[in-house]
C-alpha positions as a printed Julia matrix, in Angstrom:
369×3 Matrix{Float64}:
  78.03  -134.21  42.57
  81.76  -134.65  43.07
  83.67  -137.7   41.82
  87.24  -138.75  42.64
  89.06  -140.93  40.09
  92.07  -142.88  41.36
  94.64  -144.48  39.06
  98.42  -144.8   38.94
  98.85  -142.36  36.02
  96.85  -139.55  34.45
  96.94  -136.82  31.8
  99.08  -134.91  31.09
 101.92  -137.04  32.55
 100.87  -140.18  30.66
  98.76  -140.67  27.53
  97.67  -144.32  27.68
  94.22  -145.81  27.19
  93.03  -145.71  30.83
  94.22  -142.13  31.15
  92.26  -141.24  28.03
  89.1   -142.85  29.45
  89.44  -140.87  32.7
  89.99  -137.68  30.72
  86.93  -138.25  28.5
  84.7   -138.98  31.52
  86.02  -135.96  33.43
  85.49  -133.57  30.53
  82.1   -134.93  29.46
  80.54  -135.26  32.9
  80.95  -131.53  33.59
  78.0   -130.9   31.27
  75.9   -133.16  33.52
  76.78  -131.39  36.76
  79.7   -133.54  37.91
  82.8   -131.98  39.47
  85.88  -134.18  38.99
  89.12  -134.75  40.87
  91.77  -137.2   39.64
  94.53  -138.53  41.9
  97.58  -140.2   40.36
 101.28  -140.75  41.05
 104.17  -138.94  39.39
 107.95  -138.67  39.4
 107.83  -135.24  37.76
 108.71  -132.02  39.58
 105.32  -130.49  38.87
 102.67  -128.64  40.92
 100.79  -131.01  43.21
  97.48  -129.88  41.73
  96.68  -128.54  38.28
  93.47  -127.79  36.41
  93.01  -129.35  32.98
  89.94  -128.9   30.76
  87.77  -127.94  33.73
  88.75  -130.67  36.2
  91.48  -131.0   38.83
  94.44  -133.38  38.69
  96.2   -134.08  41.99
  99.57  -135.8   42.19
 101.29  -137.82  44.88
 104.97  -138.65  44.59
 105.81  -142.08  43.17
 108.25  -143.61  45.68
 108.68  -147.15  44.36
 107.64  -149.3   41.42
 107.5   -153.1   41.44
 106.12  -155.15  38.52
 104.36  -152.11  36.99
 102.77  -151.28  40.36
 103.53  -147.83  41.72
 103.67  -147.17  45.47
 103.46  -143.84  47.27
 103.57  -143.01  50.98
 102.03  -139.56  50.48
  99.12  -140.98  48.45
  97.41  -142.33  51.59
  96.87  -138.9   53.14
  96.13  -137.21  49.8
  93.53  -139.85  48.92
  91.88  -139.62  52.35
  91.62  -135.83  52.03
  90.09  -135.97  48.55
  87.78  -138.89  49.39
  86.19  -136.87  52.21
  85.06  -134.26  49.67
  83.81  -136.78  47.09
  80.32  -138.18  46.67
  81.59  -141.15  44.62
  85.04  -142.72  44.29
  85.85  -144.18  40.88
  88.67  -146.72  40.82
  90.42  -148.0   37.7
  91.6   -151.61  37.9
  94.17  -153.2   37.96
  96.53  -151.45  40.37
  97.17  -153.44  43.59
  98.36  -150.38  45.52
  94.89  -148.89  45.01
  93.36  -151.82  46.91
  95.72  -151.19  49.83
  94.84  -147.48  49.93
  91.12  -148.27  49.84
  91.27  -150.45  52.97
  93.92  -148.41  54.8
  91.87  -145.22  54.53
  88.61  -147.02  55.43
  86.57  -145.51  52.6
  82.9   -145.03  53.43
  81.77  -143.46  50.14
  79.97  -145.2   47.22
  82.53  -146.84  44.94
  82.66  -147.62  41.21
  85.42  -149.72  39.7
  86.12  -149.82  35.97
  87.67  -153.21  35.26
  90.06  -152.43  32.43
  91.92  -155.75  32.29
  92.65  -159.07  33.91
  96.17  -159.41  35.3
  97.96  -161.46  32.66
 101.73  -161.2   32.93
 102.55  -161.19  36.68
 101.18  -164.67  37.35
 103.58  -165.47  40.21
 102.89  -162.19  42.02
  99.18  -162.69  41.37
  99.2   -165.66  43.79
 100.12  -163.28  46.62
  97.79  -160.52  45.45
  94.73  -162.71  44.83
  93.26  -162.61  48.39
  93.48  -158.8   48.49
  92.04  -158.55  44.98
  89.05  -160.69  45.92
  88.41  -158.67  49.05
  88.65  -155.39  47.11
  86.38  -156.48  44.25
  83.92  -157.79  46.81
  83.97  -154.47  48.68
  83.27  -152.01  45.85
  79.63  -151.19  45.14
  79.67  -151.47  41.36
  82.02  -152.94  38.74
  82.03  -151.83  35.1
  83.29  -153.99  32.24
  84.23  -152.14  29.06
  82.69  -154.69  26.68
  80.28  -157.64  26.82
  83.06  -159.75  25.29
  85.38  -159.13  28.22
  82.65  -159.82  30.75
  81.86  -163.13  29.05
  85.48  -164.31  28.95
  86.94  -163.04  32.24
  87.02  -165.68  34.98
  87.35  -162.89  37.53
  84.37  -160.83  36.38
  82.02  -163.8   36.22
  82.45  -164.22  40.0
  80.97  -160.73  40.54
  78.46  -160.62  37.68
  75.61  -159.65  40.02
  77.16  -156.19  40.33
  78.81  -155.85  36.92
  77.41  -153.58  34.21
  78.84  -152.98  30.74
  79.75  -149.44  29.66
  81.79  -149.39  26.43
  84.63  -146.91  26.21
  83.66  -143.89  24.1
  85.57  -141.15  22.3
  84.62  -137.58  21.44
  85.72  -136.93  17.87
  85.25  -133.19  18.38
  88.22  -133.18  20.78
  90.57  -134.44  18.05
  92.42  -131.81  15.98
  91.61  -131.31  12.32
  94.89  -131.75  10.42
  95.96  -128.94   8.13
  96.39  -129.45   4.4
 100.11  -128.93   4.96
 100.37  -131.91   7.37
  98.23  -134.11   5.12
 100.43  -133.31   2.12
 103.57  -133.88   4.19
 102.52  -137.4    5.22
 101.29  -138.26   1.74
 104.73  -137.42   0.47
 106.51  -139.32   3.23
 104.58  -142.62   3.44
 102.69  -142.75   0.15
  99.06  -142.71  -0.92
  98.11  -146.18   0.3
  99.36  -147.65   3.59
  98.33  -149.63   6.66
  98.58  -147.97  10.07
  99.23  -149.12  13.63
  98.95  -146.63  16.51
  99.75  -147.47  20.12
 102.28  -147.85  22.89
 104.81  -150.45  21.76
 104.4   -153.13  24.43
 104.85  -156.9   24.48
 101.14  -157.68  24.05
 100.6   -155.49  20.98
 101.66  -158.33  18.65
 103.9   -156.17  16.5
 106.47  -158.97  16.23
 103.7   -161.0   14.59
 102.92  -158.11  12.24
 106.56  -157.94  11.15
 106.56  -161.68  10.39
 103.33  -161.21   8.43
 104.89  -158.39   6.42
 107.54  -160.69   4.92
 107.01  -160.95   1.18
 104.59  -158.0    1.06
 105.5   -154.59  -0.28
 102.61  -152.7    1.34
 103.78  -149.67   3.35
 103.1   -150.22   7.07
 103.29  -147.19   9.36
 103.88  -147.71  13.1
 103.11  -144.71  15.31
 104.11  -144.88  18.96
 106.98  -145.56  21.3
 107.52  -148.08  24.04
 109.76  -150.56  25.83
 110.25  -153.03  22.96
 110.65  -150.53  20.13
 114.37  -151.31  19.76
 113.73  -155.07  19.56
 111.17  -154.57  16.8
 113.49  -152.38  14.76
 116.16  -155.1   15.03
 113.62  -157.72  13.96
 112.62  -155.64  10.92
 116.29  -155.3   10.02
 116.91  -159.05  10.29
 113.84  -159.79   8.17
 115.02  -157.31   5.54
 111.76  -155.35   5.69
 111.96  -152.1    3.75
 108.27  -151.24   3.89
 108.01  -150.54   7.66
 107.97  -146.92   8.85
 108.68  -146.54  12.59
 107.62  -142.95  13.29
 107.81  -142.9   17.1
 105.52  -140.72  19.21
 103.83  -137.98  17.18
 101.76  -134.89  18.0
  98.0   -135.42  17.86
  97.62  -133.49  14.6
 100.06  -135.82  12.84
  98.42  -138.91  14.32
  95.02  -137.72  13.07
  96.5   -136.9    9.66
  97.73  -140.49   9.38
  94.38  -141.88  10.59
  92.67  -139.74   7.95
  94.98  -140.86   5.14
  95.54  -144.55   5.9
  93.98  -147.37   3.91
  93.29  -149.55   6.93
  94.15  -149.98  10.61
  96.17  -152.94  11.93
  95.76  -154.05  15.53
  97.56  -157.39  16.0
  97.42  -157.57  19.83
  97.6   -161.25  20.75
  97.12  -161.35  24.55
  94.22  -160.45  26.86
  96.3   -157.63  28.31
  94.74  -155.76  25.36
  91.35  -155.43  26.96
  89.73  -152.94  24.6
  91.87  -151.11  22.04
  91.38  -147.35  22.03
  93.45  -146.83  18.88
  91.41  -149.55  17.15
  88.31  -147.53  18.07
  90.0   -144.43  16.64
  90.31  -146.32  13.36
  86.57  -146.99  13.39
  85.9   -143.35  14.26
  87.79  -142.31  11.12
  85.95  -144.84   8.94
  88.79  -147.3    8.33
  88.56  -151.06   7.78
  90.32  -152.89  10.6
  92.28  -156.08  11.12
  92.47  -157.43  14.67
  92.88  -160.75  16.51
  90.24  -162.73  18.36
  91.43  -162.65  21.98
  88.04  -162.59  23.71
  88.19  -158.9   24.6
  86.76  -155.58  23.47
  88.76  -155.6   20.23
  86.16  -157.92  18.72
  83.36  -155.77  20.12
  84.77  -152.85  18.14
  85.74  -154.83  15.04
  82.98  -157.19  13.9
  84.4   -159.92  11.65
  83.57  -159.44   7.95
  81.45  -156.39   8.76
  83.79  -153.63   9.94
  87.0   -155.48   9.09
  88.7   -158.84   9.38
  89.42  -160.84  12.52
  92.24  -163.41  12.58
  93.52  -165.94  15.12
  96.11  -164.47  17.53
  99.83  -165.13  16.95
  99.22  -166.27  13.36
 101.41  -164.32  10.9
 100.09  -166.26   7.9
  96.46  -165.41   8.71
  97.4   -161.77   9.32
  99.26  -161.62   5.99
  96.27  -163.12   4.19
  93.93  -160.56   5.79
  96.16  -157.68   4.71
  96.3   -159.07   1.18
  92.51  -159.38   1.02
  91.88  -155.78   2.09
  94.62  -154.46  -0.19
  93.3   -156.3   -3.23
  89.59  -155.56  -2.58
  89.29  -151.78  -2.22
  85.5   -151.69  -2.64
  84.95  -154.2    0.18
  87.54  -152.4    2.31
  85.77  -149.07   1.83
  82.41  -150.61   2.73
  83.89  -152.12   5.92
  85.28  -148.69   6.81
  81.86  -147.1    6.3
  80.26  -149.69   8.61
  83.03  -149.2   11.18
  82.28  -145.49  11.4
  78.56  -146.2   11.59
  79.19  -148.57  14.51
  81.31  -145.94  16.27
  78.46  -143.41  16.17
  75.97  -146.05  17.33
  77.93  -147.51  20.26
  81.14  -145.69  21.12
  80.68  -141.94  21.48
  81.96  -140.23  24.61
  78.49  -138.8   25.27
  77.03  -142.3   25.55
  79.82  -143.46  27.87
  79.63  -140.38  30.08
  75.85  -140.49  30.43
  76.01  -144.15  31.47
  78.63  -143.42  34.13
  76.77  -140.39  35.5
  73.56  -142.44  35.68
  75.51  -145.07  37.62
  76.97  -142.48  40.01
  73.52  -141.07  40.68
  72.06  -144.51  41.34
  74.69  -145.04  44.06
  74.2   -141.74  45.92
  70.41  -141.86  46.15
């Protein structure tokens, strides 16, 4: 069986959550007899096609970007060529240009769409896009939600629930590097023996401005790993608040990220808007057995982090509640350790890459019968 994934970005050009999901499915499904192509857009002067970890990544040139939506003239022909060879086409939503390509190329193959997120920010543009979105979601054969929580709280998904299944995002811990003793010792020396950790792209919906407000009056070290469009604003906010316990480390190599996940006391994930549909780095915290603090936003974050079992869940945009949760974990190490143990247990039970991949391959096979 041959599957074509289509999304605006892909490894190795971009390292976000959707890209990671595509990569995990592509790698894992090889063992089950699936050949994978991925088509994405790029501005880089790179070969049009490369092979990565046993699957092929094809690139079309990004010509224009409006409101986070990439457009490409060459993508129409490239998609049509690859779709002819595919048994199943796997779309990753949202990306309005993808809808246009689907109808313009008159796809006749079975289609799966992973619904990663509602469209939250571009509400004015959504009015114009809505008719196309409805037609596209109505046209695909199967829609996948990444958590039961998101399915239950998405007004869009409930309209198509007769063809929606839930396949949680999964990670393969074996693909993560094992940090050397040298890197572990380095980070111990740099950030201390007990610290909270945030990992992620620094975007508006990550709630880091709330975390900085919550950190006022606390002397706990807080490590922030990642880069993004509002990084400068957050550093200015930390300066104005006089926070001396915040470590902005920027983007780090995987070994260093894993070293910090291994060493940290707990994982903070203060995302406050539904744009945070799942939370891959929150799941990484569970995978490394860490107690978590997240916000209740009706998405997959609260499917990963079960309140008072694997961590603490607070109301969104509430610095006082977030501060109180950090204080509780910090001052109750036995309870924090037990929550971390349960978090890792839940990862192995629900969120391994093998489970995710098998569910997708079963779905593909059901569509090509």
